[in-house]
GUPAGU-736412 format. One line per field, with one value per residue: x, y, z of N, C-alpha, C in turn; residue in one letter. Coordinates in Angstrom, 3 decimals, decimal comma. Layout:
BEGIN
n_X (X	...)
n_Y (Y	...)
n_Z (Z	...)
ca_X (X	...)
ca_Y (Y	...)
ca_Z (Z	...)
c_X (X	...)
c_Y (Y	...)
c_Z (Z	...)
r (A	...)
! end
This chain:
BEGIN
n_X (-2,888	-0,625	0,219	1,947	3,662	4,115	5,031	8,476	11,397	12,030	9,658	7,809	8,667	8,303	5,699	4,897	4,471	6,992	9,543	12,121	15,043	13,861	11,738	13,047	13,993	11,530	10,599	12,437	11,675	9,039	9,543	11,141	9,243	7,747	5,939	4,759	5,338	3,577	1,227	0,144	-1,409	-0,018	0,247	0,057	-0,477	-0,523	-0,573	1,141	4,483	5,600	6,935	10,468	10,677	9,466	7,533	4,141	1,543	-1,362	-3,507	-2,792	-2,897	-5,602	-6,662	-6,008	-7,325	-9,957	-9,401	-7,660	-9,413	-11,241	-9,601	-9,204	-11,849	-12,321	-10,352	-10,843	-9,378	-8,308	-6,485	-4,476	-1,323	0,160	2,622	4,733	4,365	2,497	0,678	-0,282	-1,524	-3,427	-5,049	-5,530	-5,573	-5,351	-4,644	-3,139	-0,256	3,204	4,752	6,869	5,971	3,773	4,317	4,029	1,848	-1,449	-4,553	-8,082	-10,437	-13,454	-13,807	-11,369	-8,003	-5,469	-2,057	0,375	3,500	7,013	8,131	9,743	11,895	12,876	14,783	16,799	17,735	18,302	20,072	19,884	17,209	16,613	16,555	14,346	12,299	12,303	11,564	9,036	7,565	7,626	6,200	3,730	2,870	2,679	0,647	-1,455	-1,655	-2,478	-4,939	-6,325	-6,519	-7,948	-10,477	-12,354	-15,536	-16,842	-16,931	-20,009	-22,448	-22,939	-25,609	-28,817	-29,795	-32,404	-32,795	-31,248	-32,715	-32,473	-34,015	-36,415	-36,304	-37,331)
n_Y (4,667	7,319	10,339	13,229	16,326	18,549	19,375	19,066	20,490	18,776	17,325	19,328	20,227	17,925	17,222	15,071	13,349	12,807	12,163	12,922	12,900	12,244	10,781	8,599	7,399	6,826	4,914	2,881	2,349	1,382	-0,873	-2,351	-3,012	-4,713	-3,722	-2,651	0,337	1,075	0,075	1,752	4,919	8,030	11,242	14,779	17,197	19,964	21,135	22,603	23,791	25,467	28,834	29,098	26,665	26,689	26,018	24,971	27,400	28,144	29,130	28,114	25,378	25,166	26,008	23,856	21,829	20,846	19,521	17,490	16,075	15,239	13,527	11,517	10,640	9,587	7,559	5,974	4,854	2,207	2,689	5,440	6,685	9,190	11,418	13,110	16,200	18,089	16,693	15,003	16,853	17,962	15,802	14,010	15,108	18,344	18,938	16,924	15,597	16,332	15,012	13,424	12,265	10,695	9,111	6,189	5,123	3,870	5,256	5,331	6,747	7,810	5,330	4,847	3,821	5,601	6,249	7,978	8,949	9,709	12,124	11,034	12,701	13,579	11,764	12,342	14,707	14,198	11,733	9,988	9,376	7,542	4,633	4,479	5,416	3,458	1,195	2,033	2,214	-0,452	-1,674	-0,342	-1,179	-3,929	-3,929	-2,997	-5,071	-7,124	-6,092	-6,059	-8,743	-9,822	-11,857	-12,037	-11,486	-8,194	-6,481	-6,593	-3,959	-1,620	-2,397	-0,762	1,423	0,951	-1,717	-2,983	-2,956	-0,969	1,305	0,358	-0,228	1,567)
n_Z (-3,484	-3,683	-2,182	-2,543	-1,800	-3,694	-7,100	-7,950	-9,515	-11,805	-12,024	-12,519	-15,012	-16,574	-16,106	-14,606	-11,583	-9,093	-10,478	-10,234	-8,122	-5,623	-6,592	-7,751	-5,435	-4,267	-6,100	-5,522	-2,867	-3,210	-4,851	-3,103	-1,249	-2,654	-4,535	-7,620	-9,315	-11,335	-10,432	-8,611	-7,959	-8,339	-7,030	-6,226	-3,571	-4,259	-7,602	-9,159	-9,251	-6,444	-6,315	-6,298	-5,075	-2,576	0,452	-0,059	-0,053	2,018	0,363	-2,117	-1,684	-1,128	-3,602	-5,219	-4,039	-4,735	-7,108	-6,253	-4,545	-6,481	-7,953	-6,040	-5,734	-8,291	-8,537	-6,332	-4,057	-1,845	0,034	1,079	0,976	2,621	1,768	3,514	5,420	4,409	2,806	4,780	6,576	4,840	3,974	6,111	8,842	9,941	12,504	13,575	15,206	14,489	11,489	12,263	14,575	13,894	11,714	9,737	11,108	10,910	9,838	9,704	7,644	6,430	5,168	3,950	4,224	5,688	5,629	7,084	5,882	5,853	3,493	0,544	-0,213	2,182	3,049	1,322	2,228	4,858	5,758	7,911	8,156	6,236	6,663	8,366	6,706	4,714	6,247	7,179	4,752	3,908	6,017	5,778	3,232	3,707	5,624	4,053	2,162	3,858	4,703	2,264	1,684	3,735	4,706	6,629	8,165	8,522	11,701	13,562	13,326	15,981	18,187	18,268	20,904	21,900	21,205	23,038	25,255	27,088	27,245	28,110	30,766	33,091)
ca_X (-2,639	0,409	0,029	3,066	3,447	3,981	6,083	9,794	11,859	11,874	8,245	7,142	9,058	7,784	4,275	4,705	4,960	8,059	10,456	13,471	15,765	12,888	10,972	13,868	13,965	10,181	10,579	13,179	10,832	7,951	10,101	11,570	8,042	7,061	4,858	5,163	4,836	2,432	0,026	-0,317	-1,612	0,852	-0,145	0,504	-1,473	-0,571	-0,282	2,171	5,634	5,659	8,147	11,705	10,470	9,062	6,369	2,893	0,771	-2,745	-4,368	-2,415	-3,453	-7,049	-6,956	-5,840	-8,060	-11,050	-8,786	-7,183	-10,595	-11,777	-8,723	-9,523	-13,176	-12,212	-9,495	-11,458	-8,338	-8,567	-5,518	-3,699	-0,110	0,483	4,074	5,110	3,443	1,416	-0,334	-0,870	-2,425	-4,508	-5,947	-5,858	-6,022	-4,372	-4,294	-2,299	1,107	4,114	4,974	7,818	5,256	2,695	4,702	3,879	0,630	-2,598	-5,794	-9,188	-11,304	-14,391	-13,597	-10,038	-6,882	-4,433	-0,805	1,340	4,902	7,913	8,316	11,026	12,957	13,442	15,996	17,847	18,246	18,702	20,368	19,474	15,802	16,484	16,114	12,983	11,403	12,234	10,783	7,640	6,928	7,431	5,106	2,483	2,465	2,261	-0,661	-2,425	-1,854	-3,278	-6,288	-6,953	-6,745	-8,723	-11,791	-13,255	-16,697	-16,623	-17,645	-21,382	-22,696	-23,465	-27,074	-29,490	-30,033	-33,727	-32,651	-30,599	-33,678	-32,120	-35,092	-37,561	-36,134	-37,411)
ca_Y (6,020	8,049	11,778	14,021	17,754	19,314	19,056	19,681	21,004	17,799	16,996	20,467	20,259	16,758	17,054	13,753	13,410	11,945	11,668	13,354	12,072	11,704	9,781	7,389	6,752	6,278	3,675	1,891	2,008	0,531	-2,153	-3,061	-3,484	-5,639	-3,033	-2,018	1,720	1,183	-0,391	2,788	6,239	8,975	12,626	15,745	18,107	21,082	20,628	23,442	23,993	26,798	29,586	28,807	25,401	26,939	25,270	25,491	28,297	27,677	29,426	27,201	24,076	25,293	26,090	22,534	20,864	20,199	18,627	16,327	15,314	14,602	12,389	10,471	10,117	8,783	6,400	5,175	4,023	1,574	3,283	6,584	6,945	10,609	11,575	14,402	16,894	18,803	15,695	14,583	17,905	18,171	14,662	13,265	15,996	19,418	19,054	15,821	15,967	16,408	13,765	12,599	11,571	9,829	8,350	4,742	4,713	3,864	5,903	5,048	7,917	7,680	4,053	4,782	3,715	6,613	5,983	9,070	8,560	10,802	12,336	10,436	13,713	13,749	10,941	12,979	15,817	13,685	10,311	9,189	8,979	6,556	3,320	4,641	5,545	2,125	0,331	2,505	1,834	-1,909	-1,951	0,184	-2,067	-5,196	-3,655	-2,904	-6,424	-7,834	-5,534	-6,445	-10,190	-10,212	-12,357	-12,089	-10,597	-6,994	-6,576	-6,095	-2,591	-1,614	-2,396	0,458	1,423	0,350	-3,162	-3,473	-2,939	0,060	2,295	-0,294	-0,317	2,912)
ca_Z (-3,947	-2,966	-2,349	-2,065	-1,529	-4,927	-8,055	-7,920	-10,801	-12,883	-12,122	-13,144	-16,433	-17,282	-15,843	-13,996	-10,210	-8,573	-11,509	-9,895	-7,153	-4,662	-7,326	-7,872	-4,123	-4,119	-6,884	-4,715	-1,719	-3,675	-5,290	-1,898	-0,563	-3,547	-5,234	-8,871	-9,364	-12,237	-9,731	-7,682	-8,544	-7,637	-7,289	-5,223	-3,010	-5,205	-8,940	-9,769	-8,382	-5,820	-6,665	-5,556	-4,382	-1,196	0,897	-0,618	0,806	2,193	-0,778	-3,201	-1,306	-1,310	-5,034	-5,818	-3,226	-5,473	-8,091	-5,502	-4,127	-7,684	-8,250	-5,062	-6,075	-9,511	-8,311	-5,270	-3,439	-0,548	0,945	0,616	1,745	2,530	1,775	4,069	6,324	3,740	2,449	6,057	7,062	3,883	3,807	7,323	9,914	10,133	13,922	14,024	15,578	13,345	10,768	13,026	15,648	13,407	10,518	9,794	11,809	10,000	10,253	8,794	7,522	5,304	4,494	3,335	5,156	5,458	6,326	6,925	5,727	5,501	2,063	0,153	-0,257	3,528	3,135	0,534	3,039	6,158	5,521	9,079	8,008	5,151	7,158	8,897	5,559	4,101	7,146	7,177	3,491	3,924	6,963	5,213	2,138	4,324	6,226	2,978	1,634	4,859	4,634	1,010	1,645	4,917	4,289	7,776	8,140	9,337	12,967	13,426	13,763	17,341	18,191	18,695	22,341	22,147	21,091	24,253	26,337	28,068	27,371	28,702	32,228	33,694)
c_X (-1,564	0,211	1,204	2,665	3,158	5,135	7,387	10,158	11,571	10,402	7,477	7,436	8,422	6,281	3,924	5,245	6,080	8,911	11,904	14,108	14,817	12,036	11,743	13,901	12,589	10,059	11,297	12,335	9,721	8,462	10,528	10,404	7,224	5,893	5,412	4,547	3,618	1,134	-0,480	-0,501	-0,830	0,447	0,418	-0,660	-1,626	-0,033	0,777	3,285	5,582	6,967	9,306	11,589	10,110	7,884	5,114	2,144	-0,667	-3,657	-4,047	-2,975	-4,962	-7,428	-6,866	-6,681	-9,157	-10,505	-8,317	-8,362	-11,244	-10,927	-9,044	-10,869	-13,122	-11,433	-10,133	-10,432	-8,813	-7,642	-4,831	-2,515	0,214	1,984	4,423	3,982	2,292	0,307	-1,034	-1,905	-3,638	-5,517	-6,364	-6,408	-4,973	-3,917	-3,456	-0,919	1,984	4,299	5,919	7,138	4,209	3,090	4,540	2,640	-0,549	-3,809	-6,868	-10,124	-12,154	-14,130	-12,253	-8,999	-5,856	-3,202	0,134	2,770	5,737	7,945	9,659	12,176	13,595	14,723	17,140	18,499	18,777	18,866	19,932	18,022	15,611	15,942	14,693	11,984	11,225	11,353	9,309	6,916	6,662	6,270	3,763	1,985	2,011	0,882	-1,736	-2,697	-2,747	-4,736	-7,023	-7,260	-7,554	-10,129	-12,765	-14,418	-16,382	-17,398	-19,060	-21,488	-23,239	-24,986	-27,615	-29,797	-31,348	-33,610	-31,979	-31,545	-33,409	-33,227	-36,320	-37,494	-36,147	-38,036)
c_Y (6,629	9,536	12,508	15,478	18,540	18,986	19,783	20,135	20,034	17,434	18,101	20,506	19,123	16,556	15,710	13,816	12,402	11,311	12,090	12,397	11,459	10,622	8,482	6,645	6,146	4,964	2,556	1,411	1,049	-0,842	-2,992	-3,636	-4,420	-5,036	-2,393	-0,632	1,856	0,675	0,595	4,093	7,227	10,388	13,514	16,595	19,324	20,595	21,430	23,659	25,389	27,505	29,268	27,553	25,578	26,040	25,833	26,337	27,775	27,960	28,529	25,796	24,080	25,297	24,730	21,463	20,121	19,185	17,344	15,458	14,607	13,395	11,219	9,835	9,222	7,488	5,434	4,266	3,391	2,194	4,454	6,728	8,418	10,758	12,982	15,104	17,608	17,849	15,193	15,593	18,077	17,034	13,958	14,193	17,085	19,553	17,901	16,350	15,979	15,023	12,860	11,819	10,584	8,973	6,847	4,237	4,831	4,531	5,504	6,245	7,743	6,419	3,885	4,673	4,770	6,238	7,146	8,523	9,816	10,924	11,721	11,439	13,926	12,945	11,538	14,118	15,360	12,169	9,428	8,720	7,836	5,213	3,376	4,686	4,191	1,204	0,731	2,075	0,331	-2,290	-1,509	-0,722	-3,423	-5,041	-3,633	-4,279	-7,240	-7,379	-6,011	-7,935	-10,692	-10,613	-12,466	-11,137	-9,360	-7,132	-6,026	-4,659	-2,620	-1,590	-1,062	0,345	0,730	-1,171	-3,767	-3,513	-1,848	1,079	1,687	-0,297	1,072	2,854)
c_Z (-3,061	-3,242	-1,707	-1,888	-2,799	-5,850	-7,755	-9,322	-11,943	-13,106	-12,846	-14,649	-17,224	-17,093	-15,237	-12,573	-9,929	-9,667	-11,239	-8,902	-6,122	-5,319	-7,506	-6,538	-3,874	-4,896	-6,135	-3,535	-2,130	-4,083	-4,085	-1,117	-1,453	-4,299	-6,498	-8,941	-10,279	-11,608	-8,686	-8,450	-7,696	-8,032	-6,187	-4,733	-3,915	-6,542	-9,683	-8,758	-7,774	-6,190	-5,726	-4,693	-2,900	-0,837	0,252	0,413	0,931	0,996	-1,974	-2,931	-1,529	-2,787	-5,717	-5,120	-3,963	-6,482	-7,404	-5,063	-5,315	-8,077	-7,314	-5,393	-7,312	-9,290	-7,311	-4,581	-2,132	0,501	0,262	1,548	1,535	2,707	2,234	4,794	5,624	3,304	3,710	6,534	6,143	3,896	5,095	8,393	10,112	11,578	14,440	14,375	14,325	12,721	11,542	14,144	15,141	12,199	10,757	10,515	10,854	10,646	9,247	8,825	6,270	4,482	3,814	4,447	4,750	6,275	6,061	6,873	5,503	3,986	1,677	0,103	1,112	3,678	2,336	1,309	4,392	6,038	6,690	8,979	7,014	5,636	7,711	7,756	4,862	4,945	7,151	5,899	3,462	4,839	6,390	4,090	2,675	4,955	5,148	2,373	2,570	4,797	3,378	0,933	2,836	4,472	5,457	7,567	8,957	10,648	12,815	13,898	15,176	17,317	18,691	20,187	22,675	22,121	22,314	25,425	27,358	28,256	28,032	30,228	32,834	35,038)
r (M	L	V	G	E	G	P	G	Y	H	E	D	R	Q	G	V	P	F	V	G	A	A	G	R	F	L	D	E	L	L	A	G	A	G	V	A	R	E	N	V	F	V	T	N	V	V	K	C	R	P	P	N	N	R	D	P	Q	P	D	E	I	S	A	C	G	E	Y	L	L	A	Q	I	A	L	I	K	P	R	A	I	F	T	L	G	R	F	A	L	A	T	L	V	D	P	N	L	A	S	I	S	Q	V	H	G	K	A	Y	R	K	S	G	I	I	Y	V	P	L	Y	H	P	A	A	A	L	H	N	E	R	L	R	D	T	I	I	A	D	M	A	R	A	C	A	L	L	R	E	E	L	T	D	T	R	E	P	P	P	S	P	P	H	V	K	Q	L	G	L	L	D	A	Q)
! end
């Protein structure tokens, strides 16, 4: 699952996420990482375009929150790639450092792997980020492939303190 910020002009008009310039770059990123777009679910934190394409406000994020959580519950993704700072703050942790400090790092929360990535539009505004975004997407997709094909047994749960005999030695 890929979660962006909110619809841009073209997305708002068509009712489909990531169909404009950022969407074309996202398609390139996925193809370069060997992933077909039709094999991922793409959505946004907010479902309507904020006026004048401004950042979404907390009340707008909150208003769309239940819908986003319902999408996640229905899709049951093994991994969610958060695209940009609003998706990162909404789904992973609002207290994490900026996207520039955590991009490309994987987090596990409630059984889901979260990988914060720069929003594809960032490369349209800052060409210097393009190679970083391409590398992050390739690494994130490779990590996910590895996770999905890992056949090792999960590590055992930590034993209860009583089973260690620690409470018996008094």
